[in-house]
Legacy VTK file of the C-alpha trace (Angstrom):
# vtk DataFile Version 3.0
C-alpha trace
ASCII
DATASET POLYDATA
POINTS 334 float
195.381 50.912 116.555
194.570 47.448 115.144
196.916 44.724 114.250
197.175 45.752 110.614
198.112 49.260 111.473
200.644 47.895 114.021
202.093 45.609 111.395
202.371 48.379 108.810
203.991 50.716 111.228
206.590 48.230 112.478
210.035 48.435 111.152
212.957 45.886 111.241
216.578 46.680 111.162
219.119 43.972 110.229
222.695 44.781 111.134
224.940 41.866 110.404
223.763 39.275 112.964
221.512 41.590 115.050
217.787 42.077 114.226
215.944 45.071 115.828
212.252 45.979 115.831
211.122 49.619 116.426
207.935 51.462 116.562
207.499 54.585 114.350
208.195 56.745 117.322
211.431 54.998 118.092
212.536 54.263 114.578
216.076 55.304 114.197
217.355 57.472 111.556
218.151 55.431 108.502
220.229 56.155 105.515
219.144 55.580 101.935
220.668 51.987 101.695
219.076 50.664 104.844
215.593 51.639 103.721
216.039 49.742 100.484
217.084 46.454 102.197
214.245 46.188 104.739
211.726 44.158 102.601
214.369 41.557 101.744
215.452 41.188 105.347
211.914 40.763 106.527
211.386 38.057 104.029
214.512 36.282 105.100
213.513 36.477 108.697
210.055 35.204 107.950
211.457 32.400 105.895
213.846 31.477 108.707
211.051 31.589 111.233
208.855 29.538 108.941
211.609 27.012 108.438
212.242 26.924 112.145
208.582 26.326 112.917
208.311 23.754 110.154
211.424 22.027 111.365
210.091 22.051 114.926
206.777 20.583 113.781
208.492 17.949 111.675
210.816 17.104 114.539
207.865 16.845 116.912
205.979 14.615 114.500
208.987 12.422 113.952
210.583 12.485 117.386
207.447 12.316 119.556
206.658 8.631 118.894
210.311 7.827 119.310
210.460 9.803 122.553
207.269 8.136 123.769
208.677 4.717 122.890
211.898 5.666 124.536
210.018 6.803 127.640
208.059 3.515 127.650
211.292 1.599 127.323
212.783 3.705 130.090
209.771 2.934 132.288
210.037 -0.742 131.446
213.762 -0.610 132.119
213.029 1.267 135.344
210.593 -1.453 136.420
213.115 -4.117 135.472
215.769 -2.188 137.354
213.405 -1.855 140.311
212.728 -5.599 140.270
216.453 -6.167 139.955
217.046 -3.728 142.819
214.481 -5.690 144.854
216.233 -8.866 143.848
219.527 -7.255 144.740
218.084 -6.265 148.153
216.890 -9.826 148.642
220.252 -11.055 147.479
221.865 -8.528 149.823
220.012 -9.987 152.815
220.913 -13.453 151.605
224.478 -12.314 151.117
224.422 -10.879 154.652
223.128 -14.164 155.970
225.635 -15.988 153.853
228.372 -13.670 155.097
227.443 -14.591 158.665
227.399 -18.216 157.619
230.756 -17.636 155.977
232.068 -16.145 159.212
230.798 -19.174 161.146
232.233 -21.398 158.447
235.501 -19.462 158.730
235.631 -20.077 162.492
234.821 -23.730 161.885
237.514 -23.844 159.247
239.947 -22.345 161.753
238.869 -24.987 164.275
239.318 -27.590 161.564
242.792 -26.200 160.895
243.579 -26.506 164.605
242.146 -30.029 164.614
244.140 -30.831 161.495
247.267 -29.517 163.179
246.533 -31.736 166.160
245.826 -34.668 163.857
249.073 -33.984 162.031
250.850 -33.891 165.388
249.223 -37.192 166.345
250.125 -38.623 162.968
253.710 -37.515 163.471
253.712 -39.101 166.929
252.192 -42.267 165.483
254.832 -42.304 162.773
257.532 -42.029 165.402
255.857 -44.807 167.363
255.598 -46.906 164.210
259.272 -46.300 163.496
260.155 -47.342 167.035
257.864 -50.357 166.756
259.521 -51.301 163.465
262.915 -50.999 165.117
261.718 -53.162 168.002
260.247 -55.648 165.544
263.600 -55.829 163.808
265.293 -56.377 167.155
262.707 -59.012 168.044
263.228 -60.635 164.679
266.944 -60.821 165.316
266.256 -62.070 168.833
263.821 -64.627 167.452
266.469 -65.858 165.071
268.819 -66.141 168.017
266.083 -67.995 169.909
265.686 -70.348 166.972
269.410 -70.918 167.043
269.236 -71.560 170.777
266.233 -73.858 170.293
268.274 -75.891 167.892
270.925 -76.134 170.590
268.440 -77.132 173.297
268.689 -80.923 172.748
272.459 -80.763 173.025
272.210 -78.429 175.997
269.680 -80.782 177.594
272.087 -83.682 177.174
274.829 -81.563 178.671
272.458 -80.545 181.454
271.591 -84.169 182.167
275.273 -84.952 182.272
275.810 -81.980 184.533
272.980 -83.164 186.803
274.489 -86.611 186.912
277.869 -85.125 187.706
276.262 -82.827 190.260
274.553 -85.796 191.909
277.869 -87.623 191.948
279.572 -84.537 193.323
276.884 -84.222 195.998
277.307 -87.895 196.804
281.032 -87.437 197.013
280.558 -84.282 199.062
278.204 -86.143 201.403
280.677 -88.965 201.609
283.441 -86.485 202.301
281.313 -84.851 204.973
280.611 -88.236 206.516
284.261 -89.114 206.272
285.149 -85.746 207.746
282.622 -86.335 210.504
283.979 -89.826 211.122
287.515 -88.518 211.082
286.533 -85.823 213.548
284.805 -88.394 215.716
287.809 -90.650 215.477
290.073 -87.741 216.277
287.856 -86.825 219.226
287.738 -90.445 220.330
291.501 -90.801 219.987
292.076 -87.594 221.879
289.648 -88.563 224.643
290.917 -92.154 224.755
294.450 -90.849 225.029
293.264 -88.969 228.140
291.706 -92.033 229.737
288.119 -91.842 228.375
286.300 -94.799 226.781
283.910 -94.459 223.820
280.592 -96.288 223.483
277.641 -95.395 221.246
278.187 -91.662 220.856
279.203 -91.194 224.497
282.513 -90.879 226.340
282.953 -92.563 229.750
285.657 -91.977 232.301
286.291 -94.689 234.883
288.144 -93.094 237.772
291.161 -94.481 239.573
290.621 -92.591 242.825
287.669 -93.227 245.144
285.468 -90.238 246.116
282.177 -89.615 247.807
279.172 -89.349 245.505
279.029 -85.544 245.692
282.812 -85.135 245.209
282.671 -87.492 242.245
279.833 -85.421 240.681
281.842 -82.217 241.170
284.810 -83.840 239.475
282.697 -84.854 236.479
281.125 -81.384 236.222
284.602 -79.828 236.156
285.187 -81.944 233.021
281.888 -80.831 231.372
280.249 -84.159 232.232
278.071 -85.810 234.874
277.992 -89.067 236.784
276.780 -91.683 234.287
273.103 -92.287 233.574
271.898 -95.603 232.120
269.257 -95.587 229.375
269.514 -99.053 227.826
270.460 -102.632 228.583
273.431 -102.373 226.205
274.772 -99.385 228.102
274.236 -101.204 231.435
276.170 -104.168 230.097
279.023 -101.943 228.885
279.285 -100.246 232.284
279.262 -103.301 234.548
281.688 -105.181 232.295
284.127 -102.256 232.223
283.786 -101.758 236.008
284.921 -105.388 236.308
283.177 -106.094 239.602
284.555 -103.051 241.452
281.906 -100.708 242.885
281.549 -97.405 240.948
279.263 -94.478 241.626
276.728 -93.673 238.853
274.446 -90.636 238.584
271.568 -92.265 240.488
270.243 -90.369 243.546
267.100 -89.556 245.493
265.964 -86.828 247.852
265.181 -88.113 251.381
264.164 -91.570 252.430
260.819 -91.434 250.633
262.013 -89.592 247.491
261.985 -90.966 243.941
265.139 -91.985 242.162
266.418 -89.682 239.383
269.441 -89.149 237.158
271.697 -86.268 238.060
272.186 -85.228 234.364
268.416 -84.713 233.902
267.749 -87.869 231.886
264.193 -89.147 232.645
264.278 -92.114 235.059
262.539 -95.216 233.685
261.442 -97.064 236.806
260.054 -100.034 234.847
263.264 -100.616 232.919
265.411 -99.946 235.999
263.838 -102.857 237.911
265.931 -105.201 235.742
269.172 -103.556 236.887
268.794 -103.625 240.706
270.444 -106.379 242.718
267.657 -108.519 244.115
266.462 -106.974 247.377
267.792 -103.548 246.429
267.251 -100.702 246.948
266.720 -101.374 250.663
267.837 -97.990 252.133
269.761 -99.688 254.897
269.940 -97.500 257.996
267.650 -95.050 256.240
270.781 -93.450 254.784
271.335 -95.019 251.361
270.324 -92.268 248.922
272.894 -92.771 246.126
273.289 -95.576 243.596
276.285 -97.512 242.279
277.235 -100.482 240.157
278.421 -103.056 242.656
278.961 -106.383 240.823
279.718 -107.557 237.297
276.206 -108.537 236.369
273.190 -107.085 234.572
271.535 -106.791 237.961
274.284 -104.812 239.598
272.717 -101.644 241.040
272.948 -101.023 244.753
271.902 -98.157 246.985
274.554 -96.901 249.389
275.434 -93.993 251.615
276.410 -90.965 249.583
279.352 -90.393 251.945
280.973 -93.717 251.044
284.114 -93.371 248.970
283.938 -95.375 245.769
285.295 -95.234 242.270
282.969 -93.449 239.873
281.988 -93.205 236.197
281.670 -89.851 234.347
279.592 -89.667 231.159
280.038 -87.074 228.353
277.814 -87.173 225.211
279.901 -86.788 222.075
277.675 -83.926 220.862
278.685 -82.034 224.009
282.360 -82.821 223.505
284.714 -80.026 224.498
288.476 -80.107 224.398
288.419 -78.779 227.961
287.120 -82.152 229.167
290.652 -83.421 229.606
291.436 -85.891 232.340
294.856 -86.274 233.818
295.451 -89.980 234.437
LINES 1 335
334 0 1 2 3 4 5 6 7 8 9 10 11 12 13 14 15 16 17 18 19 20 21 22 23 24 25 26 27 28 29 30 31 32 33 34 35 36 37 38 39 40 41 42 43 44 45 46 47 48 49 50 51 52 53 54 55 56 57 58 59 60 61 62 63 64 65 66 67 68 69 70 71 72 73 74 75 76 77 78 79 80 81 82 83 84 85 86 87 88 89 90 91 92 93 94 95 96 97 98 99 100 101 102 103 104 105 106 107 108 109 110 111 112 113 114 115 116 117 118 119 120 121 122 123 124 125 126 127 128 129 130 131 132 133 134 135 136 137 138 139 140 141 142 143 144 145 146 147 148 149 150 151 152 153 154 155 156 157 158 159 160 161 162 163 164 165 166 167 168 169 170 171 172 173 174 175 176 177 178 179 180 181 182 183 184 185 186 187 188 189 190 191 192 193 194 195 196 197 198 199 200 201 202 203 204 205 206 207 208 209 210 211 212 213 214 215 216 217 218 219 220 221 222 223 224 225 226 227 228 229 230 231 232 233 234 235 236 237 238 239 240 241 242 243 244 245 246 247 248 249 250 251 252 253 254 255 256 257 258 259 260 261 262 263 264 265 266 267 268 269 270 271 272 273 274 275 276 277 278 279 280 281 282 283 284 285 286 287 288 289 290 291 292 293 294 295 296 297 298 299 300 301 302 303 304 305 306 307 308 309 310 311 312 313 314 315 316 317 318 319 320 321 322 323 324 325 326 327 328 329 330 331 332 333
């Protein structure tokens, strides 16, 4: 069977919205109305198919360039997007680097905040110090004003000070005079007290001229019991005072020697001046008569009045007490 025969033997059935195609063998049983409407239905279907194909062709002719342009634009946009994506990737790496930099910057900022806090603390401390310094400056200013006031008073104070120095010098002079007077009064009191007890005063020394004869050693013991010694002679004036007061009566003095060949010495420890003493010996003395004259005395009323004699001879004697060694225990009963 060719195509023409197949086309003539084909049958269509249109039932509302359903279209069916049967072969002659399968053709359903049709009523009288359905057979009449088949040519019209076929035409409609063909028309619809023709319109559909025509519409599809028209749409393809019209839409194809647009679709191709659209596809080209999409490709272009895709390339642009790809380049942008690449740029975004590059920017992402930069952003990552920048984020790390930002983290480092954040840590530095935190360190800066800490430093700023420390700086603020230092600034606060400095402000406190400045406030204290200002307070001290104010105090110093007030003190300086007081100093200026005192400086203005300095000339007057200096005059007063000079007056005070003058008065002080006068007071010291008066005090020295009073001390000297007190010393003189004490000396006079000592002299009066000693004189009242039989002592004589000559050039800072007290002398006691005994009334009872004694041997030289007994006389020395007597003087020692009165805090004194037999008299030593250290000057011509003292020698003159002694021989004049002795009035020509022999008196033991503190002159002695050890053995016949010994040197003369003073019993109170005063150094013996042999050169000076030559002026005080009686001519021809000391002669150590009988090899037993080991003690010295004032024998006559003359500058040359010394004589050596036996220490066992009983003579009057002279005790000597320096005023600086004065002691109220050195009393002598007349």
